[in-house]
C-alpha positions as CSV (number, residue, x, y, z in Angstrom):
1,M,75.7,107.8,111.2
2,A,78.2,106.1,108.4
3,G,81.8,107.5,108.2
4,M,81.8,109.1,111.7
5,T,84.2,107.7,114.0
6,P,82.7,106.9,117.6
7,P,84.2,108.7,120.2
8,A,85.5,105.7,122.3
9,V,87.3,104.3,118.5
10,D,88.4,108.2,118.1
11,R,90.4,108.1,121.6
12,A,91.5,105.2,121.3
13,L,93.2,106.1,118.1
14,K,94.8,109.1,119.6
15,N,95.9,107.1,122.5
16,L,97.8,104.4,120.5
17,G,99.2,107.3,118.4
18,E,100.5,108.8,121.5
19,N,101.8,105.7,123.0
20,V,103.8,105.0,119.2
21,A,105.3,108.1,119.3
22,T,106.1,107.7,122.9
23,W,108.1,104.3,122.2
24,R,109.7,105.9,119.4
25,K,111.4,108.7,121.6
26,L,112.0,106.3,124.3
27,Q,114.1,104.0,121.7
28,R,115.2,107.5,120.6
29,L,114.3,107.0,116.9
30,S,113.5,109.8,114.5
31,A,110.8,109.5,112.7
32,E,112.5,109.4,109.5
33,V,113.8,106.0,110.7
34,L,111.1,104.4,112.2
35,A,109.0,105.1,108.8
36,S,112.0,103.7,107.2
37,R,112.3,100.4,109.4
38,A,108.8,100.1,109.3
39,G,108.8,100.1,105.6
40,I,105.9,103.0,105.2
41,T,106.3,106.9,104.6
42,R,107.2,109.7,107.0
43,A,103.6,110.8,106.1
44,T,102.2,107.5,107.1
45,L,103.8,107.5,110.5
46,R,102.4,110.9,111.3
47,K,99.5,110.0,110.5
48,I,99.8,107.1,113.1
49,E,101.0,109.4,115.6
50,Q,98.4,111.7,115.2
51,G,95.6,109.3,115.8
52,N,94.5,109.2,112.5
53,G,94.1,105.5,112.2
54,G,91.2,105.0,109.8
55,T,93.5,106.7,106.7
56,V,96.8,104.0,107.2
57,G,95.7,100.7,107.1
58,T,95.9,98.2,109.3
59,E,99.0,96.3,108.1
60,N,100.9,99.9,108.2
61,L,100.1,100.4,111.7
62,F,101.3,96.5,112.7
63,R,104.4,97.7,110.3
64,V,105.3,100.3,113.0
65,L,104.3,98.3,116.0
66,R,106.6,95.7,114.6
67,A,109.4,98.1,114.2
68,I,109.0,99.4,117.9
69,G,109.1,95.7,119.1
70,V,105.5,95.3,120.5
71,L,103.5,93.8,117.9
72,D,103.3,90.6,120.2
73,E,101.9,92.1,122.8
74,I,98.9,92.7,120.4
75,D,98.3,89.0,119.8
76,K,98.4,88.3,123.4
77,V,95.7,90.9,124.3
78,T,93.5,89.8,121.3
79,D,93.7,86.1,121.9
80,P,90.4,84.8,123.3
81,Y,91.5,81.9,124.8
82,R,93.7,84.1,127.4
83,S,90.3,85.7,128.9
84,D,88.1,83.8,131.5
85,L,85.7,84.0,129.0
86,G,87.2,83.0,126.0
87,K,88.6,80.0,128.2
88,L,85.0,79.0,129.4
89,R,83.4,79.3,126.1
90,A,85.2,77.6,124.3
91,D,84.8,74.0,125.6
92,E,81.1,74.8,125.0
93,I,81.2,76.1,121.3
94,L,84.0,75.0,119.4
95,P,84.3,71.5,118.1
96,Q,87.2,69.5,119.6
97,R,89.5,69.6,116.7
98,V,89.3,73.4,117.1
99,R,90.0,73.5,120.5
100,K,93.9,74.5,121.5
């Protein structure tokens, strides 16, 4: 099983790649310009847009998300304190000094 990408993860990578490509096109950016703004190679951007996320590195992906203006949204959707469960459990589990 090691090395095999679970189907749900594979789908998510492909969807994310398609979304990045769509954002790039909506902003009328060429792949070369976006790659340059993100500080990555065109080949790396191609891998991201094709959903080959396992080979590009998280930092490179985040560089692209920043360059298209959506990086802050990742922080929002992964913030546990924005979920009902996170809000509820924070009071139960985290020491007072860690709570927001």
